[in-house]
N, C-alpha and C positions, 0 to 999 in steps of 0.2 A: 254141616252148614245149615244155618237157619233158613226157613222157607217163607216166602211171601206169596200172597195172592191178591190180585185186584182185577176188577172188571169194568167195562164201559158199555153203555147201551149203544146199539147201532142206529145212531141218528143220521148216518150218512158220513160224509167226510168230517174230519175234526175241525174245530175252530180254535182260535188262539187261547180261548178260555180253558178248553179241555187240555190243550197242549201244556199251558203253564200250570194249571191246577192239578194235573195228574201225569200225563204221558211223559213230559220232560223228566220228571222225577223217576218214573219207571225205567227210562233209558239209563239214568245215572245209577240206579240200584241193580240192574241186571248184571249178573256175574259176581256181585258181592254177596248175594244170597241165592238159593235155589228159587227161581222165579217162575210163577204161573200167571199169565195174563190172558184174559178171556173177553170175547165179545158176547155180552149177555143178552142174546136174542130172546130167551124165555122171559126175561123181565120186561122186554119191550111189548109183549102181547097183552099186557095189562091195560093198555090204551088202544082205542080203535086204530086199525091200520089196514093197509092193502097188502095182501100176501106178496105180490110181485115187488112192491116197494121195500118190504122187509128184507127180501132176498138180496135186492140191489144194495140197500143200505148196509147190510151186514158185510158184504164184500168190500164196499167202499171204505168202511171203517177198518177192516183188516189191512187194506192197502195203505191207509193213512198211518196206522200204527207202525207198519214195517218201514214206511218212508220216513217216519219220525225218528227211527233209529233202533227200534226193537229188533234184536238179532236172534233168529231162530237157533243159532249155534250157542247162544248164551242164556236163552230163556225159552219157555214153552208158551206158544201162542196158539189159541184154538177158539172154536165157537162153542158156546155153552150147550146148545141142543145136540151137539155131536157126542156128548158124554151123558148118557141117560141116568147115571148115578146121582147127578145133581137133583133131579126131581124125586128120585127114590129116597134120598136122605132128607129132602125137604119134607116129604110126607111123614117120615119117622119123627122128625123134629116137631111136627104138629102135636105129637102125643106128649111132649114135655114142655110146651110153651103156654104159659097162662094167657088167656084172652086179654086180660087187662094190660099186659105188657105191649100187646099189639095196638090196642086202642089208644094208648097214650103216646104213640109215636107221632112226632110233629108232622112228618111228611104224610102220614095217613090222614091226619086232621085236615091238612091243607088240601090234599087231593080230593078227599071225600066231600069237602065243602063245595067244591066246584062241579060235582057230578049229581045228576038227578037220580041215577041208579048206581049205588056203590057196589062194585064187584068184589067178590071174595079175594081175588088175586091182589087187589090193592092192600087189603088187610094183611094178607099172608106174604106180601112182597119181602119183608125183612127176614122171614123164615127161610125163604129160598136163598136170600143173601147170606144167611148164616151157613146154610148147606154148601154154598159155593166155596166159602172160606174153609170150613172145617173138614170138608171132604178131602182136602189136601193136607190136613193137620198143620195149616199155616199158623205160625205164631206171630207174624207181623203183617199188617195191612196198611199200605200207603193210601191215605184217604184225605179228602178235604174236610173242612170243619162241618159241612152239612151232613156228613155220613157218620159222625162220631156216635150219635145216639143209636143208629142201627148196629154199629160195631159193639156197643155196650150190650145190646140185646143178644148178639152172637155169644158174648161171654156168659150171659145168663143161661142161654140154651146149652152151651157146653157144660156149665156147672150142673144144671138140672139133669142132663143125660148121664154125666159121670156119677152123680149121686145115686142114681138108680141102677146103672149097669156097669160101673167101673169103680166099685167100692174099694178094691185092692189098691189101685193106683189110677189117677186120672188118665183117660185115654185121649180125649179131645183137649187140646191146649186152649187156654183162654186168650185169644188173639189181642195183641196190643196195637194201637194206631201209630202210624208214623206220618205225622202231618206234613203235607207238602210245603216247600218253602214259600210258594205263592198260594195262600190258602183260599182266597176269594178274589176272583177277577171281576171288577166292575165293568159293566157293558158300556158301549159307546154312548148310551143315553145318560151315563153318569149316575144312574140310580140303581137299577136292578143288576143282579149277577148276570154275567154273559150267558145268553141262552138262545139257541137257534130258533125256538118257538117265538121268542119276543122279537128276534131280528136285530139284535144289538151286538152282533159279532162280526169278526173277520175270519173267513175260512182259510185253513192252512194252504189250500190249493188255489186260492183266488189269485188272479193276475195282479201285477203291480198297479195297473190302472184301476182295477176293481177295488183293491185294498185302499188306494189313495182316495177314491171317491167316497168311501165309507169313513175313512179316518178324518178327512177334512171337515166333516160335519159333526165330529165327536164333540160332546159337551166339554167345555173348559171352565175355568174359574168364573162363576157367575157374577162376581163382584168386579171383574175386570172388563170394563165397557169399551175403553179406547186402548189403542196400542201403547199410549204413553202412561197408562195407569199401571202402578206397581201391582204385581200379582202375588199369590201364595200357592206354591206347587201342591201342597196338601189339599187345597180346595179343588184343584184340577185332578180329580181322582183317577179318571181313566187314562189320560195322556201321560201324567206323571208316573202312574203305576206301570204303564207299558214301557216307558223309558227305563225304569229301574229293572225291568225284565229283559229288555232287548238291547239297551244301549250300554256302552262301556262306562265304568265308574266316572271317568273324567268328563264324559258327556253329561252324565246325570248331574254332576257338580256344576257344569256350565249351564244346564237348564235351570237349576235353582238360582244361580246368580243372575242370569239374564231375565228370568221371570220376575224376581223380586225387584230388580233394578230397572224394569221396563226397557231393557235393551233389545228384547225380542218381542215380536207380536206372537199371538197364539199360532198363527199359520206358519211362522218361521219354525216354531218349536215342533209342530206336526210334521213339517218336511224333513227335519233331521230324524225324527222318530221313524218316519216311513222308510228312509234310507236304511236305518239299522234293522228295522223289522224285516225288510225284504232280503237283507244280507243273510239273515238266519233262515228265512223261509225258502230262499231260492234252491239250496241243495235238497231240501225236503221235497220240493215240487219236482225237481229233476228225477229223484228216486221214485216218486209217485208215478210220474209219467212212464218210466221204464217198467214198473210193476204192472201198471194198467195195460201195457202193451204185451205183457207176458202172463196172461191169466192162469196158464197151466202151472206156473211157478208158485203163484199165490195158493192155488188149490193144493199143491204138494206140501207147502209149508203148513197149511191148516190141517191137512190130513195127518201129517206126521205129529203135529202138536196134539191133535185129538187122540191119537193112538197112545202117546205117552201119558196124557192126562187120564185116559181110561185105565191104563195099567196101574197107576197110582190109586185111582178111585176104586178099582176093583179090590185092591188090597185092603183099603179102608173099610169097604162095605162087607168084605168077608169077616172081618173082626167084629163089625157092628152086628151082623146077622148072628154070629156065634154067641155074642154076649146077650143078645135080646131073645134068644131061644127059638129062632126060626130054623126050620129043617134045612139041612145042608143040601 
């Protein structure tokens, strides 16, 4: 069975951008491939943080992933720092990664431009990302469009290591992307990608009232000033995109007709979206509440996942150590 790996930073509970852009696809893929999904807390420490907050956010993210439908009977769910082989392989990959490849990464350029002091972890972030994937010999990685460049670097690293230490036959696969159906979710501001740091999101665990208060102020078609003005759904990026993600096909068709024909006002459209959004989120929220009230169950799932991940990772690293000439 082919193997997939993907990870998500512990920003706390998931928002609908994370859910549509990654996690919903993970849920669909689990069971079709041998699946490893990871809360990448080691990646999170490349930005300033409070230790207690990191611990809380890591657990909240695990709860959100399980509530969203990841099933520990069908996939492996674990926390990155519980598997020390991630950082071991990342250090090894430093020895085969050209500096220029790291410096040309778009995310490095963007993040370093915003910082007075650029930390080495931001430069080496994609090396750890490559180690995350290749440690499990994953050949497929479900990603959004913004991660494709990092995945290309993972292939370069695999190629470089194989050229030096696996000349008989490639050991590390060159992982291929599997783009998610919803590749980029526009935030409620109608401009930037959904991001918790910007505050243009709706959290998966937010109440119906909280979600509606955010959704009612979401940006719509800027050229539609009055309710009687004909609109264009494609200009209403956020609301129309969310309709296509959460509403039945018949409702999406109705949205298009009523928007172009000025039969609905934008608030009418948002009310229908809110109903369909909460219909999908309500079961997730119920599972999340049950998991939050049973913390020992979450601990057991993460511990079992980490044990399985360490077993696979140990096998990989034994081969890597042998091929690179380290003492047994």
